[in-house]
C-alpha positions as CSV (number, residue, x, y, z in Angstrom):
1,X,-0.2,11.1,21.3
2,X,-1.1,7.9,23.5
3,X,-1.9,5.0,20.9
4,X,-2.6,1.4,22.3
5,X,-1.7,-1.2,19.5
6,X,-3.1,-4.6,20.0
7,X,-1.0,-7.3,18.1
8,X,2.1,-7.3,18.1
9,X,2.7,-9.4,14.6
10,X,4.5,-8.1,11.9
11,X,1.2,-5.3,11.0
12,X,1.1,-4.5,14.6
13,X,4.7,-4.0,15.0
14,X,4.9,-2.2,11.6
15,X,2.7,0.8,13.1
16,X,4.5,0.8,16.1
17,X,7.6,1.3,14.7
18,X,6.1,4.3,12.4
19,X,4.6,5.6,15.6
20,X,7.0,5.2,17.7
21,X,9.7,7.0,15.4
22,X,7.5,9.8,15.1
23,X,7.6,10.3,19.0
24,X,4.0,9.0,20.0
25,X,3.4,7.3,23.7
26,X,3.3,3.8,22.2
27,X,2.1,0.3,23.9
28,X,1.9,-2.9,22.4
29,X,-0.1,-5.8,23.7
30,X,-0.1,-9.2,22.8
31,X,-0.3,-12.8,24.4
32,X,2.5,-13.8,22.9
33,X,5.7,-12.7,25.3
34,X,8.0,-13.7,23.2
35,X,6.6,-10.8,20.6
36,X,6.1,-8.3,23.1
37,X,9.8,-8.6,23.9
38,X,11.0,-8.2,20.5
39,X,9.0,-4.9,20.4
40,X,10.5,-3.1,23.2
41,X,13.6,-4.8,23.0
42,X,13.6,-3.0,18.9
43,X,11.4,0.2,19.3
44,X,10.9,2.7,21.3
45,X,7.3,1.6,22.9
46,X,5.8,-0.3,26.3
47,X,4.7,-3.7,25.8
48,X,2.0,-5.6,28.1
49,X,1.5,-9.3,27.8
50,X,-2.1,-10.6,27.8
51,X,-5.7,-10.5,26.1
52,X,-6.3,-7.6,24.3
53,X,-9.8,-7.9,24.9
54,X,-9.4,-8.2,28.4
55,X,-10.1,-4.6,30.9
56,X,-7.6,-5.2,33.4
57,X,-5.4,-5.8,30.2
58,X,-6.0,-2.8,28.7
59,X,-5.9,-1.0,31.4
60,X,-2.6,-1.9,32.3
61,X,-1.5,-0.8,28.6
62,X,-2.6,2.8,29.6
63,X,-6.2,2.8,28.2
64,X,-7.8,5.1,30.5
65,X,-5.7,8.2,29.3
66,X,-5.5,6.8,25.4
67,X,-6.3,8.6,22.6
68,X,-6.2,5.8,19.6
69,X,-6.6,2.1,20.1
70,X,-5.7,-0.2,17.0
71,X,-6.8,-3.6,16.9
72,X,-4.7,-5.9,14.9
73,X,-4.6,-9.3,16.2
74,X,-5.1,-12.3,14.0
75,X,-8.7,-12.6,15.6
76,X,-11.5,-10.5,14.1
77,X,-13.7,-11.2,17.3
78,X,-10.7,-10.5,19.7
79,X,-10.5,-7.4,17.4
80,X,-14.2,-6.4,17.7
81,X,-15.0,-7.2,21.5
82,X,-11.1,-4.9,22.3
83,X,-12.9,-2.1,20.3
84,X,-16.5,-2.4,22.1
85,X,-14.5,-2.6,25.4
86,X,-12.3,0.5,24.6
87,X,-15.4,2.1,24.1
88,X,-17.3,0.7,26.9
89,X,-15.0,0.6,29.7
90,X,-12.5,3.0,28.7
91,X,-14.4,5.8,26.4
92,X,-11.1,5.9,23.8
93,X,-12.3,7.8,20.9
94,X,-10.8,6.5,18.0
95,X,-10.6,2.5,17.2
96,X,-9.5,0.8,14.5
97,X,-10.2,-2.7,13.8
98,X,-8.3,-5.5,11.3
99,X,-11.2,-7.7,10.2
100,X,-10.8,-10.9,7.5
101,X,-13.8,-12.4,7.5
102,X,-16.3,-11.5,4.6
103,X,-19.8,-11.8,6.5
104,X,-18.6,-9.6,9.2
105,X,-17.3,-6.9,6.5
106,X,-20.7,-7.4,4.4
107,X,-22.1,-5.8,7.7
108,X,-19.8,-3.7,9.0
109,X,-20.2,-1.8,5.7
110,X,-23.7,-2.0,5.5
111,X,-26.6,-1.2,8.0
112,X,-24.7,-2.8,10.9
113,X,-21.6,0.1,10.7
114,X,-24.4,3.1,9.8
115,X,-26.3,2.4,12.9
116,X,-23.0,2.4,15.2
117,X,-23.6,-1.1,17.0
118,X,-20.6,-2.0,17.2
119,X,-17.7,0.5,18.4
120,X,-15.0,0.5,15.7
121,X,-14.5,4.0,13.9
122,X,-12.4,2.5,11.0
123,X,-12.8,-1.2,9.4
124,X,-9.6,-2.4,8.1
125,X,-9.8,-5.6,5.5
126,X,-6.5,-6.7,4.2
127,X,-8.5,-8.8,1.4
128,X,-10.3,-5.5,0.2
129,X,-6.7,-3.5,0.2
130,X,-5.0,-6.5,-1.2
131,X,-7.8,-6.8,-4.3
132,X,-7.3,-2.7,-4.7
133,X,-3.7,-3.1,-4.9
134,X,-3.5,-6.3,-7.4
135,X,-6.1,-3.7,-9.1
136,X,-3.8,-1.1,-9.6
137,X,-0.7,-3.6,-10.5
138,X,-3.1,-4.9,-13.8
139,X,-3.7,-0.9,-14.4
140,X,-0.2,-0.5,-14.8
141,X,1.6,-3.6,-16.3
142,X,4.7,-2.4,-16.8
143,X,5.3,-1.5,-12.8
144,X,6.2,-3.4,-10.0
145,X,4.5,-1.0,-7.5
146,X,1.5,1.3,-7.7
147,X,-0.7,4.0,-5.8
148,X,-3.3,6.4,-6.7
149,X,-2.7,10.0,-5.2
150,X,-4.8,13.3,-5.2
151,X,-8.3,11.3,-5.9
152,X,-7.1,9.5,-8.8
153,X,-5.1,12.6,-10.5
154,X,-1.7,11.6,-9.8
155,X,0.0,8.0,-9.6
156,X,3.2,6.6,-7.9
157,X,4.9,4.4,-10.5
158,X,7.6,1.5,-9.7
159,X,9.7,1.0,-12.7
160,X,12.6,-1.4,-13.0
161,X,14.8,-0.3,-15.6
162,X,16.4,-2.2,-17.7
163,X,19.5,-1.9,-20.0
164,X,17.3,-0.8,-23.2
165,X,15.7,2.5,-21.1
166,X,16.6,5.3,-23.4
167,X,17.1,8.0,-20.5
168,X,20.2,6.0,-18.6
169,X,23.1,7.8,-17.7
170,X,21.5,11.1,-17.8
171,X,21.3,13.5,-15.0
172,X,17.9,13.6,-13.7
173,X,17.7,17.6,-14.0
174,X,18.3,16.7,-18.1
175,X,15.5,15.1,-17.5
176,X,13.1,17.9,-16.7
177,X,14.8,20.1,-19.2
178,X,14.7,17.4,-22.2
179,X,11.1,16.6,-21.6
180,X,9.5,19.7,-20.3
181,X,5.9,19.1,-20.6
182,X,5.8,15.9,-18.6
183,X,4.5,16.1,-15.4
184,X,6.4,14.0,-13.9
185,X,9.3,13.8,-11.3
186,X,11.5,10.5,-10.1
187,X,11.0,10.7,-6.5
188,X,12.8,7.8,-4.8
189,X,15.8,5.2,-6.4
190,X,16.4,2.0,-4.8
191,X,19.7,0.6,-5.8
192,X,21.9,-2.3,-5.0
193,X,19.2,-3.0,-2.3
194,X,19.3,0.9,-1.1
195,X,16.3,3.2,-1.3
196,X,17.3,6.8,-1.3
197,X,15.9,10.2,-2.8
198,X,18.1,11.3,-5.8
199,X,19.8,14.5,-6.4
200,X,19.5,16.9,-9.4
201,X,23.1,15.5,-10.4
202,X,22.2,11.5,-10.1
203,X,22.0,9.7,-13.1
204,X,20.0,6.1,-13.8
205,X,21.8,2.8,-14.2
206,X,20.5,-0.6,-15.8
207,X,18.6,-2.2,-12.8
208,X,17.9,0.4,-10.8
209,X,14.4,0.3,-9.5
210,X,12.8,3.8,-9.4
211,X,9.8,5.4,-8.1
212,X,8.3,8.1,-10.1
213,X,5.3,10.7,-8.8
214,X,3.7,11.8,-12.2
215,X,0.0,13.0,-13.4
216,X,-2.5,10.4,-14.5
217,X,-2.8,11.8,-17.9
218,X,0.9,11.4,-18.5
219,X,1.2,7.6,-17.1
220,X,2.0,5.9,-20.3
221,X,4.5,9.2,-21.6
222,X,6.3,8.6,-18.3
223,X,6.5,4.5,-19.0
224,X,7.5,5.1,-22.7
225,X,10.1,7.2,-21.5
226,X,11.6,4.6,-19.1
227,X,11.5,2.2,-21.4
228,X,8.5,0.3,-20.7
229,X,5.4,-0.5,-23.3
230,X,2.2,0.0,-22.3
231,X,-0.4,-2.9,-23.4
232,X,-4.2,-3.0,-22.7
233,X,-4.9,-5.7,-20.3
234,X,-7.7,-8.2,-22.2
235,X,-7.4,-11.8,-20.6
236,X,-6.4,-12.1,-16.7
237,X,-6.2,-15.6,-15.1
238,X,-6.4,-15.3,-11.5
239,X,-4.9,-18.4,-9.6
240,X,-7.0,-18.5,-6.0
241,X,-10.4,-17.9,-5.9
242,X,-10.5,-16.6,-2.2
243,X,-11.5,-13.4,-0.7
244,X,-8.8,-11.6,-2.6
245,X,-9.5,-13.2,-6.0
246,X,-13.1,-13.0,-5.8
247,X,-13.0,-9.1,-5.3
248,X,-10.6,-8.6,-8.1
249,X,-12.9,-10.8,-11.0
250,X,-15.7,-8.8,-9.2
251,X,-13.8,-5.1,-9.8
252,X,-12.9,-6.5,-13.5
253,X,-16.4,-7.9,-14.2
254,X,-18.0,-4.5,-13.6
255,X,-15.5,-2.5,-15.7
256,X,-16.8,-1.1,-18.8
257,X,-14.0,-2.2,-21.0
258,X,-15.0,-5.8,-20.9
259,X,-11.5,-7.4,-19.6
260,X,-11.9,-11.4,-19.7
261,X,-11.3,-13.3,-16.4
262,X,-10.9,-16.9,-15.6
263,X,-9.9,-18.0,-12.1
264,X,-8.4,-21.4,-11.0
265,X,-9.4,-22.4,-7.4
266,X,-8.0,-25.8,-5.7
267,X,-10.8,-26.4,-3.1
268,X,-14.0,-27.4,-4.9
269,X,-16.4,-25.3,-2.2
270,X,-14.8,-22.2,-2.7
271,X,-14.6,-23.1,-6.5
272,X,-18.5,-23.3,-6.3
273,X,-19.1,-20.2,-4.2
274,X,-16.7,-18.0,-6.9
275,X,-18.8,-19.4,-9.7
276,X,-22.4,-18.2,-7.9
277,X,-20.9,-15.4,-7.0
278,X,-19.8,-14.1,-10.5
279,X,-21.6,-13.3,-13.5
280,X,-19.2,-13.7,-16.4
281,X,-15.8,-15.1,-15.2
282,X,-15.0,-18.8,-16.0
283,X,-14.0,-20.8,-12.5
284,X,-12.2,-23.8,-13.0
285,X,-11.5,-26.4,-10.4
286,X,-8.3,-27.2,-9.8
287,X,-4.5,-27.3,-9.1
288,X,-3.0,-24.0,-10.1
289,X,0.2,-26.0,-10.7
290,X,-1.0,-28.3,-12.5
291,X,0.7,-26.9,-16.0
292,X,-1.9,-28.9,-18.2
293,X,-4.7,-26.8,-16.3
294,X,-2.9,-23.8,-16.7
295,X,-2.6,-25.0,-20.7
296,X,-6.5,-25.3,-20.6
297,X,-7.3,-21.7,-18.7
298,X,-5.5,-20.4,-21.9
299,X,-2.1,-19.2,-20.0
300,X,0.0,-18.5,-22.8
301,X,-2.6,-16.2,-24.5
302,X,-3.2,-14.3,-21.1
303,X,-2.3,-11.0,-21.1
304,X,-1.6,-11.5,-16.9
305,X,-1.6,-14.4,-14.3
306,X,-2.5,-13.1,-10.8
307,X,-1.7,-15.4,-8.2
308,X,-3.4,-15.1,-5.1
309,X,-3.6,-17.8,-3.1
310,X,-2.9,-18.4,0.6
311,X,0.6,-20.1,-0.1
312,X,3.4,-17.7,-0.5
313,X,5.5,-20.7,-2.4
314,X,2.6,-21.6,-4.7
315,X,2.0,-18.3,-5.7
316,X,5.9,-18.0,-6.5
317,X,6.0,-21.2,-8.2
318,X,2.4,-20.5,-10.7
319,X,4.3,-17.3,-11.6
320,X,7.2,-18.7,-12.5
321,X,5.4,-22.0,-14.5
322,X,3.0,-18.8,-16.0
323,X,6.0,-17.1,-17.1
324,X,7.7,-20.3,-19.0
325,X,4.0,-20.9,-20.8
326,X,4.6,-17.6,-22.4
327,X,2.6,-15.4,-20.1
328,X,4.1,-11.7,-20.3
329,X,2.7,-10.4,-16.9
330,X,3.2,-12.3,-13.9
331,X,2.0,-11.1,-10.2
332,X,2.4,-12.8,-7.2
333,X,1.1,-12.2,-3.6
334,X,3.5,-12.6,-1.1
335,X,3.0,-12.5,2.5
336,X,6.7,-13.2,3.5
337,X,8.9,-9.9,3.0
338,X,12.0,-11.8,3.0
339,X,11.1,-13.4,-0.5
340,X,11.0,-10.2,-1.9
341,X,14.4,-10.5,-3.3
342,X,13.5,-13.4,-5.3
343,X,11.5,-11.7,-7.5
344,X,14.0,-10.6,-9.9
345,X,16.0,-13.8,-10.4
346,X,12.4,-15.5,-10.9
347,X,11.2,-12.8,-13.2
348,X,8.0,-12.4,-11.2
349,X,6.9,-8.5,-12.6
350,X,5.5,-7.7,-9.4
351,X,4.5,-8.6,-6.1
352,X,1.4,-7.6,-3.2
353,X,2.9,-7.6,0.5
354,X,-0.4,-7.6,2.2
355,X,1.2,-6.9,5.7
356,X,2.3,-3.5,3.7
357,X,-1.2,-2.8,2.0
358,X,-2.7,-3.0,5.3
359,X,-0.5,-0.9,7.2
360,X,-0.4,1.9,4.4
361,X,-4.2,1.8,5.0
362,X,-3.9,2.2,8.7
363,X,-1.2,5.1,8.5
364,X,-3.9,6.5,6.1
365,X,-6.2,7.0,8.8
366,X,-4.2,7.7,12.0
367,X,-2.0,10.7,10.6
368,X,-2.1,13.6,12.0
369,X,-3.7,16.8,10.7
370,X,-4.8,17.2,6.9
371,X,-3.0,14.2,5.7
372,X,-5.3,12.9,3.5
373,X,-3.4,9.4,1.9
374,X,0.1,7.8,3.0
375,X,1.8,4.7,1.1
376,X,4.5,2.8,3.1
377,X,7.3,1.9,0.1
378,X,9.3,-0.9,1.1
379,X,10.1,-2.2,4.0
380,X,8.7,0.7,5.9
381,X,12.1,2.6,4.0
382,X,10.0,5.4,2.8
383,X,6.5,7.1,2.4
384,X,4.7,9.0,0.2
385,X,2.6,11.6,1.5
386,X,-0.5,13.8,0.5
387,X,-1.4,16.1,2.8
388,X,-3.1,19.9,2.4
389,X,-1.3,22.7,3.3
390,X,-2.5,25.0,6.0
391,X,-2.2,28.1,6.4
392,X,0.2,27.6,9.8
393,X,2.3,25.6,7.5
394,X,5.9,26.7,7.1
395,X,5.3,25.6,3.5
396,X,2.4,28.2,2.9
397,X,3.0,31.3,0.7
398,X,6.4,30.1,0.2
399,X,8.2,29.1,-3.4
400,X,9.2,25.6,-3.7
401,X,12.9,26.3,-3.7
402,X,12.8,28.2,-0.6
403,X,12.0,25.7,1.2
404,X,14.7,23.8,3.4
405,X,13.6,20.0,2.7
406,X,15.6,17.4,4.5
407,X,18.0,15.5,2.0
408,X,15.3,12.6,2.2
409,X,12.0,14.4,1.1
410,X,10.9,15.3,-2.5
411,X,8.3,17.0,-3.4
412,X,6.3,15.0,-6.4
413,X,3.6,17.2,-7.2
414,X,0.9,20.3,-5.8
415,X,-2.5,20.3,-6.6
416,X,-3.8,23.3,-6.9
417,X,-7.7,23.5,-7.8
418,X,-8.3,20.6,-10.3
419,X,-4.8,20.9,-11.4
420,X,-1.8,18.8,-10.7
421,X,1.2,20.9,-11.0
422,X,4.8,19.8,-11.9
423,X,7.1,20.9,-8.5
424,X,9.3,23.4,-10.4
425,X,11.5,25.8,-7.9
426,X,9.2,28.6,-8.8
427,X,6.4,27.3,-8.0
428,X,4.7,28.2,-4.8
429,X,2.8,26.9,-2.2
430,X,-0.2,28.4,-0.9
431,X,-2.7,27.6,1.7
432,X,-5.1,25.0,0.6
433,X,-3.0,23.5,-1.8
434,X,-2.7,19.4,-2.0
435,X,1.1,18.5,-2.0
436,X,2.5,14.9,-2.0
437,X,5.7,14.6,-0.4
438,X,8.6,11.6,-0.9
439,X,9.9,11.2,2.5
440,X,12.5,9.1,3.9
441,X,11.3,7.3,7.0
442,X,14.0,9.3,9.0
443,X,12.8,12.1,7.5
444,X,8.8,12.0,8.3
445,X,8.8,14.0,11.3
446,X,10.6,17.2,9.8
447,X,7.5,16.4,7.4
448,X,4.9,16.5,9.9
449,X,7.0,20.0,11.4
450,X,6.6,21.5,7.7
451,X,3.1,20.5,7.2
452,X,1.8,21.6,11.1
453,X,0.2,18.5,11.6
454,X,1.4,17.4,14.7
455,X,-0.9,20.3,16.4
456,X,-4.3,18.0,16.2
457,X,-4.3,14.8,15.1
458,X,-8.2,14.1,14.0
């Protein structure tokens, strides 16, 4: 498949990395020659330097016979115009645009999009994706990462193991025997910085970061087994009242369990806008770094603090101060992935990488065949893939134990009708079932072969 990616920044580069690794014909377009050169030197992609919205630049990138265009430049306007040119001039059938501005989003998600006035097939909003990720972190406060699958019936949990974890030094196959009714599987382990898919004989150690795939009803039990206490979030403090903080506060207000939220926003105009848009949320105008203001907002009595300003360092420092003041749960928005190793030393419980959430969202819309969801793990090191099993798939009609999965692939669960099934060796995978697979990046092409999904991209 031939794909043109406009924008060679972190999001564009990661998407290109994924697609090129799966033997697609990828061309990156960017006005910055250095970014294009970096991509062509490190990835199996072609590069074109120029403005993505210019027809001659798209023509040079191969738009005449392209199957898809992904507009992920830093400009909303460039992304929208690029999609319009892609359709009007080159008749590219599939166009995805990253849009940030709320005014555009209100229109694109409303009548404007429904009336096909803009040539965009899928709109990706980083702020909305980040807000959803933040809500999922709040819903599972004992995890550092979480994502929903199978229509909310299953959950991927990232859990940091401590010395008090009761199942340390226990082979994973023995865990299955000890907790036979638990519908949960350890699909990934990060140890000393290296992520891998564990074998049944592998043991878990303190300081391991593990990824557990579990049925939604078993989330709390799974957390308890791995030494984590579950506590309902009743008071949430949000530092940053921009698009992300506002979206989170709105979602919390819409819940039936009446979570009490407060927002601290440094810029007065933004604070006033947030206050006007919200009904029950208290909005304070001031610097979230000010410990006196944090205490005035009752950070010491909050169940969680969410630092989502547009400055990474502010988010980190606010989280540290909140934890020192007595807040048990800290979540920080961090754009720079190189800061991730600081999370543990700073005692920050979870972080959200906007680029990773955006990449995952785009991948969800461009996967082959019957892939229903994909979640990028770590620095694009692995993926959790959810797909429907086709009758032509090598998986169809076979027992899990009889399928020759690569070393870096583990089955998380199988959805049969409405039931989420634990992937025991004697479980048969039938056509129409939905399967969730953890796959290291190098094994994703083999997963697609097993799913028979490279035949038809849409």
